[in-house]
N, C-alpha and C positions, 0 to 999 in steps of 0.2 A: 637763479635756481638751476641746479644740475638735473636736467630732465632724464638723462641716462641713469643716474643714480636713483632717481625717483622710480623709474620703470623697473629696474632689476630688483627693487625692494618691495614692489607691490605684493601683498600677501595672497596672490593667486598664481596658479600654475599656467603661465602664459609663454608662448613661443611665437616668434615672428618668422614667417617663411616667405621666400621669394618664389616667383612663378616656376623656376627650375628646381624647386624643392630645397634650395640652399637655406640653411638656418642663419638668420640675421641677428637675432638676439633672443635671450630667454630670461625669465625671472629666476631668482634664487629658489623660490618655492617649486618651480618646475624641475630644477636640477635635483632637488631633494627627492621628489617623487620618482624620477626616472633613474636615479643612481648614477648620474653623469656629472662631469665637471664642465665648466664653460669652454675650456680648451677642446674637449672632446666633441662639442656640438657646433660652436660658432664657425661659420664658413664651410661646414660639412653638409653633404646631402642627407636630408632627414631619413629617406628610405634606407640608405646604407647604414645610418646610425642605429637603426632598430631593425636588424635582419630577422628573418623567420628562424625559429628554432629548428635546427637540422634533425632533431630527434623526435619531432612531433609533426605529423602530417596535417594536423588541425591548426598549426601555427601559420597565420596568414597576415603577418604584420605588413609586408610590402604592398600586397594587393589592396588591403583595407585602407591603408594610409593614402595610397595613390588615388583610389577611387573617391575617398571623401574630400581630398584636397582638390582634385580635378573638378568635382561637382561644384565646389564653391567658386572656382575660377570661371566655370561655365555660366552659372546662374547669377553671379555678382551680387549676392545678398547673403545676409547672415543665416547660417544653417545650424540647426541643433540636431545632433545625431543620437540615435538609440545607443545603449551601452554596447561597446565593441570589445572583443578580446584581442590584445596583442601582448607579446611576451617581452620581458625585460632581461637583458644580460646582467647577471650579478657580478660585481667586482670580484677579482680573485681573492681579495682580503675577506670576502664574505662567502667563500666557497665556490665561486664561479658558477657556470651553468646558466640555465634560463629559469625564470620565474614567471608563471602564468598570472596575468593580471587582467582586470576588466576596467574599462574607462568610459566615462561620459565626456563628450567633447562638443564644443561649438566653434564654428569658423566665422570670423568677421572680416570681410574683404575691405581693403583700403584702396580706393580708386584714385587714378590720376585725373588731370584736367580733361583728358579725352574719354573718360569713362571706362578705362581699362583697369584691370586689377594690378596694382603695383606690388602689393604683397598682402598677406593675410595674417591675422592674429588668431592663433589656435588656443582656446581655453580648455584645460583638461582637469578632470576630477577622477581620483582613484576610487572606484566603487566595487573593488574586488570582494570585500567581505559581504556586502549586500547581495551581489550576484551569486556568490557561492552559497549563501544562505537560501536564496531563491531556488538554486539548483538542488540543494539538499532537501528543501521542502517538497519540490516536485518529485524527487526520487521517493520520498516517504509516501506521498500520495499515490504514486504508481504502485508501490509495494502493497499499500493498504488495499487498493483496488484489486490487485491480483489475488490477494489472500481472501478478500470477501467474495470474489467471483468463484473461488475454488470450493467454498463450503456449500452444502446443499440447502441452507436456509435462504430465505428472502431477507437480505440485510439492508438497513437504511440508517441514515443519520438525520437528526432533526434539531431545530433550535429549541430554546426553552419554552416557546409558545406552541410547540407541536407541529411546526411547519417543516416538511421534509426538505432536506438540502442535498441528499445523495441517495441513490439506490444502486444496488449491485446488478450484475448481468442477469442473475436468476430472476429478479423482478421483471425485467424486460422479456425474458424467455417465457415466463409463466403467464404474464398478462397480454403479451403481444403489443404493448404500448411503448412509446418512446419515454426516455427519462423526463423530458419536459412535461409530458402529460401526467406524470406521477409526482413531480415536485410540488412544493407548497402544500396545498390542500387537495391536490388532484387524486391522492390515494383514497379519499373518502368515497369517490365514485365506484370503487371496487369492493368496498365493504358492504355486506348485506344490510339493507335498511333496518332490519330488526335488531342488528347487533351494534349499530352506530351509537345509539343512546347509552348503552352500557359502557362502551369504550370511552365515550366522551366523559362520562361520569368519573371513570377511573383516572382519566387524564387530568381532569379538573382538580382531583384530589392529590395527585402525585406531582404535577408540574411545579406549582408554587414552592413547595418545600424541597424540590429536587430529589424525589424518592423514586424507587423502582416500582413498576407496576406490570401486571400481566393480565391477559384476558383471552378467552377463546372466541374466535370470530370466524365468520365465513367470508372468504375472499374469492372473487370471480376470476376465472382463468380465461385464456384467449378463446376457448371454445364456448364461453358463456356459462360454464358450470361453476357453482360455488363449492369450495372445499374448505373444511374446517382447518384452522391454524391456531397454534398457541402463540400469541403475540406477547413479546416482552420488550420493555423499554427501561433503560437505566441511564443515569446521568454519568458523564465523563468529567471527573474533577481534575483540573490542571494543577500545576505545582503551587499556585497561589491559593488553592482551595476553592476556586471559583468554577462554576459550571457554565460553559459556553455551548455545549453540544450534548445531545443524547444519542445513544446507540441503541438500535432496536433490531429485533429478529422475529421472523415468522416461520415457525416449524409446522410442516404439514402433519396433522394428527387425524386426518379425515378417516382413514381406514380403522384406526383404533377407536375413534369416536363412534363410528357407525356400528362397529362390532359390539361395543359396550351397550349401545342403544338397542340393538337387536336382542342381545342376551336378556336385557331387562324386560323387553316386551314379550319375549317368548316363554320365559320361565321365572316365576316369582321367586323360586328358591335360589335362583342364580343372582338375585339382586345384591346380596351381601358380597358375594365373590366379585361381582362386577364393580362394586364400589371399591373393593380392595385393589382391583386391577387399576382402576382409575387413579386411586391414590398413589399406587406404586409408580404408575406412569408419570404423574405429576412430580413425585419425589425424584424420579430419574431425571426429569427435565430440569428440576430445580438444581440438582447436583451438577448437571452439565452446564447450567447458567450460561446459555448461549452467548458467545462473544462478549462475556463479561470483561469489562475494561479492555475492549478490542480483542485481538487474537490471543495475546499472551495470557489472558485470563479466561480463555474459552473453556467451557466444560468438556468439550470433545478433545480427543487426542490429536495433537497437531505437531508435525515435524517437517523439516526440510532437509533432504539429503543432497549433498553436492558431490559432483564428479563421479567417475566410474568406480571409485573406491566406496561410494555410498557412505560418506562421512557426515555425521550429524552437524548441521550448521545452525539449526534453530529447533528448539523443543519448548513446548509450553508446560506449565506446572502439572497439568493433568496427565500428560505423557510421562513426565519424570516421576510422578507419584506411583506409577506402576512398578518402578524399580528403585525403591528407597535405598539409599546408601551407595548407589552406582553412579559413577561419573560417565555421562553419555556425550555431552557436548564436545565436538571436534574429534570424536572417535569414530572409527568405522563400525558399521552395524555388525559385521561378522565378529569384530573384536569385543564390542560392548555387550552384544546380546547374542551369544552363541546359540541360545535356544531358538532364535529366529531361523537359523540355518537348519537346525535339527528338525523343525516342523515344516520345512519346505518353503518358507516365505522369502528367504534370501534369493532363491531361484526365481521367484515371482518378481522381486525387485530388479534383478538383473535383466529379466525379460522386458520389463517396462522401460528400463534405461536403454536397452539395445534397440527396441522396436519403436519406442515413442507412443505405444498404445496404452491407454488407461486400463487399469485393473480395478474392477468393482466387485466387492464381495458382501454378502449379507449373511448374518447369523453364523459366522465362521467360528468354530471352536479353537481355543488357544490355551495351552497348558502353561501356567505362569508360576515361576518360583520367585516370590517377592523377596524373601530373606533366607539366608543360609540356615539350614536346619529345620525349616518349616516344610510342612507337607505341600506339594504342588496343588494348585487349584485350577479348575477348568472354568474359563469364562468365554463369553461369546461376544463377537464384535460385528458391526457393520463398518466397512472401511473402504476407502478409495486411495489407490496409488495413481498419481497423475504426473506425467512427464513435464518437466520445465524446459522450455526452449529458449535459446538466445535469439538475437535478431536475425542470424543467418539460418535459423531453423534447425540448429543442432541441439540435441538433448544435453543439458548441463547438470541436471539433477532430477530429483523426484519430490513432489509434494505429497505428504501422507496425512490423511484426515480420517478419523474413525470415532466411534463411540460404543460404549458398552450396552448391549441389548440382552444381557442375561435374563432380566426379569421377563421380557417379552417371550424369549425362548421357553422359559419355564412355564409361562402361561399357555403358550401354544400346546405344550405337551399335556397340560391339564385338560385343555379343550379336546385334544385328540383322545385322551382317556375317557372323556365324557361323550364321545361319539361325533364330535364336530370335525368337519374336514378342514385341514390346515395346509398351508403351502410349505413344502419342504425347503430347508435352507440350502444355500449353495454349498456344494461339496468342497472341502478344503483342498489345497494343492498337495500333490504327492511328490 
């Protein structure tokens, strides 16, 4: 039997290395993976055969290989390594340059009679696609976390049995608790005991058929006070039509709820108006459909502006619907929405970008021209402009979030006409 022929044809990526890193033999499978010929490797120094990419400071082939090989020679036992990155030089026939790859490897030492390592066998598997998918998934999770932390609602995800699997930073800030204390069924400790039964009843009805539900509940804050919230939960359907997770939001409606209750208690004649206000509020909440199908189907206006040019990188449908027929994505704000500059908001955006300071406004009037030829209309918004920072602390863009509060403004005016004291809105920029 020709053992050499048998070895080189083993359907595994194997390479035999001497203590001085000299390549003694390789299998054909290994040559296929690393884009090399036998002549390019046999008798060569393995560290020199796979040099670092000169164009990428994160390329550390030499140090990673040396460290892993030396560890095996020291410990004289088979070692399995976590996935490592090292780059492969592409042949000129395939365009040249370096290709980033991720590998899993194991080292098996072969000992001589004296117990010293004579050489080792390195088994390698190309796991690039898997590792890139993991990195992409992590990036998606980080982006989701950033966006949910930016909105003013208490956001959570849960499994199909109602066990919470994630809470945003607003939950932690509001309750003063850690995420671990809120996950699973920990959230129940914060709901008012008198509201839990009603919430559970709606959950029991909505979870099995994977339907949306909402309820008004009191949630305890870190000061020990209960505030009314409008709680919504909706199923997230994947591409296969299955539901693995539900997305929920809790919007603080305490002030509105108390205001309505006081009006009902003090004046019977205001009962009908109060009911209309409550219905109007619920309708506005329904239209906003908080974080429906995550951020891209949020009822609020959501956008991300990148760079000092303030160019639209992301907009959700609610934002786009303000400007039907206009192309906004990838355009500069000044180019796409000249009325922004005319009403002073472009200056506000530039200030946020230059200073990194958030800008928060409530009940701000905005004159909107939806379609050419139509009369302009005035609407009111609550909105936040928040600077986006890179790892070095430099501002790279702006996150914008807002929602239409025109009905509330109109209602406040009615209350003022009736003699009730109301809080004045923030003055718009000049």
